[in-house]
C-alpha positions in Angstrom: 0.0 0.0 0.0 1.1 3.6 -0.7 0.0 6.7 1.1 -2.0 6.7 4.3 -4.2 3.8 5.5 -6.9 3.9 8.1 -7.6 0.6 10.0 -11.1 1.1 11.4 -14.0 -0.8 13.1 -11.5 -2.4 15.6 -11.1 -2.7 19.3 -7.6 -1.8 20.5 -5.4 -3.4 23.1 -2.5 -0.9 22.9 -0.4 -2.6 25.7 1.0 0.9 26.4 0.6 1.0 30.2 3.5 1.0 32.6 5.3 -2.4 32.4 2.2 -3.6 30.4 0.2 -3.5 33.6 -2.9 -2.4 31.6 -3.9 -3.5 28.1 -4.7 0.1 27.2 -8.1 -1.0 25.8 -10.1 1.2 23.5 -13.3 -0.2 21.9 -14.4 1.0 18.5 -11.1 2.5 17.7 -9.0 3.3 14.6 -5.4 3.4 13.6 -3.9 5.6 10.9 -0.7 4.4 9.2 1.7 6.4 7.1 5.0 5.3 5.8 4.8 2.0 7.7 4.4 3.7 11.1 1.4 4.5 13.3 0.6 8.2 12.7 -2.6 8.4 14.8 -4.6 6.2 17.1 -7.8 6.8 18.9 -11.7 6.5 18.8 -13.1 5.8 15.3 -15.4 8.8 15.5 -12.4 11.1 15.6 -10.3 9.3 13.0 -8.5 11.6 10.5 -9.2 9.4 7.4 -10.7 11.5 4.6 -7.5 11.2 2.5 -6.7 7.6 3.5 -7.5 4.2 2.1 -9.7 2.4 4.6 -9.4 -1.2 5.9 -12.4 -2.4 7.8 -11.2 -4.8 10.6 -14.5 -6.4 11.1 -15.0 -5.5 14.7 -12.0 -7.7 15.7 -9.5 -6.9 18.4 -6.1 -5.5 17.5 -2.9 -6.0 19.5 0.7 -5.1 18.7 2.3 -7.8 16.6 3.5 -10.5 19.0 7.2 -10.9 19.6 9.0 -14.2 20.3 12.1 -12.9 22.0 14.0 -16.2 22.7 14.3 -18.9 20.0 16.8 -21.4 18.7 14.5 -22.0 15.7 17.3 -22.2 13.0 18.7 -25.7 13.4 18.8 -29.1 11.6 17.4 -32.4 12.8 15.3 -33.2 15.8 15.8 -35.0 19.1 12.7 -37.1 19.6 15.0 -39.9 20.7 16.0 -37.9 23.7 12.4 -37.1 24.5 11.8 -40.8 24.7 15.0 -41.3 26.8 13.9 -38.7 29.3 10.5 -40.5 29.7 12.5 -43.6 30.5 14.4 -41.9 33.3 17.4 -40.1 31.7 18.0 -36.5 32.8 18.9 -33.5 30.6 22.4 -33.6 32.1 22.7 -37.4 31.5 21.9 -37.0 27.9 24.3 -34.0 27.5 27.2 -35.8 29.1 26.7 -38.9 26.9 27.2 -36.8 23.8 23.6 -36.1 23.1 21.8 -32.9 23.9 23.2 -29.8 22.2 26.0 -31.9 20.6 23.5 -34.0 18.6 22.0 -30.8 17.1 25.5 -29.4 16.5 26.4 -32.5 14.4 23.2 -32.2 12.4 23.5 -28.5 11.8 27.2 -28.7 10.8 26.2 -31.3 8.3 23.4 -29.4 6.7 24.2 -26.9 3.9 22.6 -23.5 4.0 19.8 -24.4 1.6 18.8 -27.4 3.7 19.1 -25.5 7.0 16.8 -22.8 5.6 14.3 -25.5 4.3 14.1 -27.1 7.7 13.8 -23.8 9.6 11.2 -21.9 7.6 8.2 -24.1 8.5 8.9 -23.6 12.2 9.0 -19.8 11.8 5.8 -19.9 9.7 4.0 -21.6 12.7 4.7 -18.5 14.8 3.7 -16.1 12.1 0.3 -17.8 11.8 -0.2 -16.8 15.4 0.3 -13.1 14.9 4.1 -13.0 15.5 5.8 -10.1 13.6 9.2 -10.1 15.2 11.4 -13.1 16.2 14.8 -13.4 17.9 16.9 -16.2 16.4 20.1 -17.5 18.2 23.1 -19.3 16.8 24.9 -21.8 19.0 24.5 -25.0 17.2 27.7 -24.6 15.2 30.4 -23.9 17.8 32.8 -23.1 14.9 33.0 -20.0 12.8 31.7 -21.5 9.6 28.6 -23.0 11.0 27.8 -20.1 13.4 28.0 -17.8 10.3 25.8 -20.2 8.3 23.1 -20.1 11.0 23.1 -16.4 11.3 23.0 -15.9 7.5 20.0 -18.3 7.4 18.3 -16.3 10.1 18.8 -13.1 8.2 17.5 -14.7 5.0 14.4 -15.9 6.8 13.5 -12.3 7.5 13.7 -11.6 3.8 11.7 -14.5 2.6 9.0 -14.3 5.3 7.2 -11.2 6.5 8.8 -11.1 9.9 11.4 -8.9 11.6 14.4 -11.0 12.7 16.8 -10.1 15.5 20.0 -12.3 15.5 21.9 -13.3 18.6 25.3 -14.9 18.7 25.3 -17.8 21.2 28.8 -19.2 20.5 29.2 -19.9 24.2 26.3 -22.4 24.2 28.3 -25.5 24.8 31.9 -26.7 24.5 32.8 -27.5 20.9 34.0 -31.1 20.6 37.3 -30.0 19.2 38.0 -28.2 22.5 37.1 -31.1 24.8 38.7 -30.5 28.2 39.8 -27.0 27.2 36.9 -24.6 27.8 39.1 -21.6 28.4 40.7 -22.1 25.0 37.3 -22.3 23.4 36.2 -19.1 25.0 39.4 -17.6 23.5 38.2 -18.7 20.1 34.8 -17.2 20.7 36.2 -13.9 21.7 39.1 -13.5 19.3 37.9 -15.3 16.2 34.2 -15.9 16.0 32.5 -12.9 17.5 34.7 -10.2 16.0 34.4 -11.7 12.5 30.7 -12.3 12.7 30.1 -8.8 14.0 32.2 -7.4 11.1 29.8 -9.2 8.7 26.8 -7.5 10.4 25.4 -10.8 11.4 25.1 -10.1 15.1 22.6 -7.9 16.9 23.2 -9.2 20.5 25.4 -11.7 22.3 24.2 -14.5 24.6 25.9 -17.3 26.7 24.9 -20.4 28.7 26.1 -19.7 32.2 25.6 -23.1 34.0 27.5 -26.0 35.5 27.1 -27.9 32.3 27.8 -24.8 30.3 30.3 -22.0 31.1 31.4 -20.5 34.3 30.6 -17.0 35.5 34.2 -15.9 34.8 34.2 -17.4 31.3 30.8 -15.8 30.5 32.2 -12.4 31.7 35.0 -12.7 29.1 32.4 -13.1 26.4 30.5 -10.1 27.7 33.6 -8.0 27.8 34.3 -8.8 24.2 30.7 -7.9 23.3 31.0 -4.6 25.1 34.2 -3.8 23.2 32.4 -4.4 20.0 29.4 -2.3 21.0 27.0 -5.2 21.2 24.3 -5.7 23.9 24.3 -8.9 26.0 21.7 -11.3 27.4 22.1 -14.6 29.3 20.7 -18.1 29.8 20.8 -17.7 33.5 19.9 -19.8 36.5 18.0 -22.5 34.6 19.5 -25.5 36.5 21.3 -23.8 39.3 22.2 -20.4 40.7 25.5 -19.4 39.1 25.2 -15.7 39.8 24.4 -15.1 36.1 21.6 -12.7 36.8 23.9 -10.3 38.7 26.6 -10.7 36.0 24.3 -9.8 33.1 22.8 -6.9 35.1 26.3 -5.6 35.8 26.8 -5.4 32.0 23.4 -3.6 31.5 22.1 -6.7 29.9 18.9 -6.7 27.9 17.6 -9.9 29.5 18.2 -12.8 31.8 16.3 -15.9 30.5 14.9 -19.0 32.3 15.6 -18.0 36.0 14.1 -20.9 37.7 16.9 -20.8 40.3 17.5 -17.0 40.5 18.1 -15.5 43.9 16.6 -12.4 45.4 20.0 -10.7 45.0 19.9 -11.6 41.3 16.4 -10.1 40.9 17.3 -6.9 42.7 20.3 -6.6 40.4 18.1 -7.0 37.4 15.6 -4.5 38.7 18.4 -1.9 39.2 19.7 -2.5 35.7 16.4 -2.6 33.9 17.2 -6.2 32.7 14.1 -8.1 31.5 13.2 -11.5 32.9 12.4 -13.8 29.9 10.2 -16.7 31.1 10.3 -19.9 29.1 7.5 -22.2 30.3 8.0 -24.5 27.3 11.3 -25.8 28.5 10.1 -26.1 32.1 7.1 -28.2 30.9 9.1 -30.3 28.4 11.8 -31.1 30.9 9.2 -31.8 33.6 11.0 -29.4 35.9 9.5 -28.7 39.4 11.4 -25.5 40.4 9.1 -22.5 39.5 10.6 -19.1 38.7 9.9 -16.6 41.5 7.2 -14.7 39.5 5.8 -13.0 42.6 9.2 -11.6 43.6 9.9 -10.5 40.0 6.5 -8.7 40.0 7.0 -7.2 43.4 10.5 -5.8 42.6 9.3 -4.3 39.3 11.3 -6.5 36.9 9.5 -6.6 33.5 8.6 -10.2 32.5 8.7 -11.4 28.9 7.3 -14.7 27.7 8.8 -16.7 24.8 8.7 -20.1 23.2 12.5 -21.0 23.6 11.8 -23.0 20.4 14.6 -25.6 20.2 14.9 -29.3 19.4 16.0 -30.6 22.8 14.2 -28.9 25.6 11.3 -26.9 24.1 10.1 -27.9 20.6 7.4 -25.3 21.0 6.2 -23.4 18.0 3.1 -21.7 19.5 3.5 -18.3 21.2 -0.2 -18.6 22.3 0.5 -21.8 24.1 3.5 -20.2 25.8 1.2 -17.5 27.1 -1.2 -20.1 28.4 1.5 -22.0 30.1 2.9 -18.9 31.7 -0.5 -18.2 33.2 -1.5 -21.8 34.1 1.8 -23.1 35.4 3.3 -19.9 36.9 0.3 -17.7 37.6 1.0 -14.8 35.4 -2.2 -12.9 34.6 -3.5 -12.8 31.1 -2.5 -9.1 30.9 1.0 -9.9 32.0 1.2 -12.7 29.4 0.2 -10.3 26.7 2.7 -7.7 27.8 5.2 -10.5 28.0 4.8 -11.2 24.2 4.7 -7.5 23.2 6.0 -4.5 25.2 8.3 -6.5 27.5 9.5 -8.8 24.7 10.5 -5.7 22.8 12.5 -4.5 25.8 14.2 -7.9 25.9 15.4 -7.2 22.3 16.3 -3.5 22.9 13.6 -2.6 20.3 11.1 -0.9 22.7 11.3 2.4 20.8 10.2 0.7 17.6 7.8 -2.1 18.3 5.8 -3.8 21.1 2.9 -1.3 21.6 0.3 0.5 19.6 1.6 4.1 19.8 2.2 6.9 17.5 5.6 6.6 15.9 5.9 2.9 16.4 6.2 0.5 13.4 2.8 -0.5 12.2 3.1 -4.2 13.2 -0.1 -5.6 14.6 -2.4 -8.6 14.7 -6.2 -8.9 14.4 -8.0 -11.4 16.6 -11.6 -12.8 16.5 -11.9 -12.8 20.3 -14.3 -11.3 22.9 -11.5 -9.8 25.1 -7.7 -9.8 25.1 -7.5 -12.4 27.9 -8.8 -15.0 25.4 -5.3 -15.1 23.8 -3.9 -16.8 27.0 -7.1 -18.8 27.7 -7.7 -21.3 24.9 -5.3 -24.1 24.2 -4.8 -25.4 20.6 -7.0 -22.7 19.1 -5.7 -19.8 16.9 -8.1 -16.8 16.6 -5.7 -14.8 14.5 -7.5 -13.3 11.5 -5.0 -11.0 10.0 -1.5 -9.5 10.5 0.0 -6.2 9.4 3.7 -5.9 8.9 5.0 -2.3 8.5 1.5 -1.2 7.5 1.0 -3.9 4.9 -1.8 -6.4 5.6 -1.2 -10.1 5.1 -3.1 -13.3 5.9 -2.0 -15.0 9.1 -0.7 -18.1 7.2 2.2 -17.4 5.0 4.1 -19.4 2.3 7.4 -20.6 3.8 9.0 -22.4 0.8 12.3 -20.9 -0.2 
């Protein structure tokens, strides 16, 4: 579309309140879009639309486009064999130490060429787009060598060209110890910091830097070396923190002004207070908790009480969260961890945008923001976190351009 467009006959959930505490609801509203951005928003009766093309939204609800701010969605192969093994008593750590886990996906991803990796990844991304997702974060971390990490990040960038979705790329070289460096984790971190990250950043493939700070991952000191390298390159950081144990990762990522700390089942009060002081978002990942049959619940009440913004994401990955439904992630966050439906919606919009450092561009329906939004055939916004296995998305707008929720994913 060219010129101005007025989206009218619509109920608005702007999610523009403080920390997403209020949906910012407005019934019978309208949104004017110019140049791919929101130029005006308000009651339909006051809409400035005489010079604009009009899109009748059919009385549906409109929310900001949903944001999946933590995925490992670009990878090859699957690990259903490990799913079966866990059901027969093996733990996540048992599988990882036996050469499975992340290493199984590393082998498959290294073996896949770029075309095949893209072919396997696009259908997973399309599942999210069908549920109103307009921005997705995609991590590397299944290469653990320069060539494969670069391949993954290139495929992530290409996905954002082929499909109508904004892609934010995160370098996760410090995801696991590469097999070539067995017994030499410090040498591997040297390679991450002196070879991989600088070269990938120079190719404009990296928007942020992540690490897995855990007793089966990397130590606090090793993670800090990665963060120091990212800072020197002017890149923001985030962290897989406190998923299996408390390693002080939340305090570390907060000290570096990190965008987010993700998982957090074992986070301490000191870690939460550090995050609150730094403005670091807590990214909650109920899919992994559910799939691994964990029992330690993230301290949602304390995060809420101390004012830490909470995002919700799928953590889509082949080993611990093969989840390709952002709506189900919202439902899980409410049902399993007692988020409210308003918090869940904020977790996939305004707070997810903060977790990506994109809060000035996306995440709410406000003047000046990119015109990314979704249309829903629902009675009220809470319905998005209520139903399981039902998708009420009836339309999506990317940068002011309407599309059907289901998109073609073939390269």
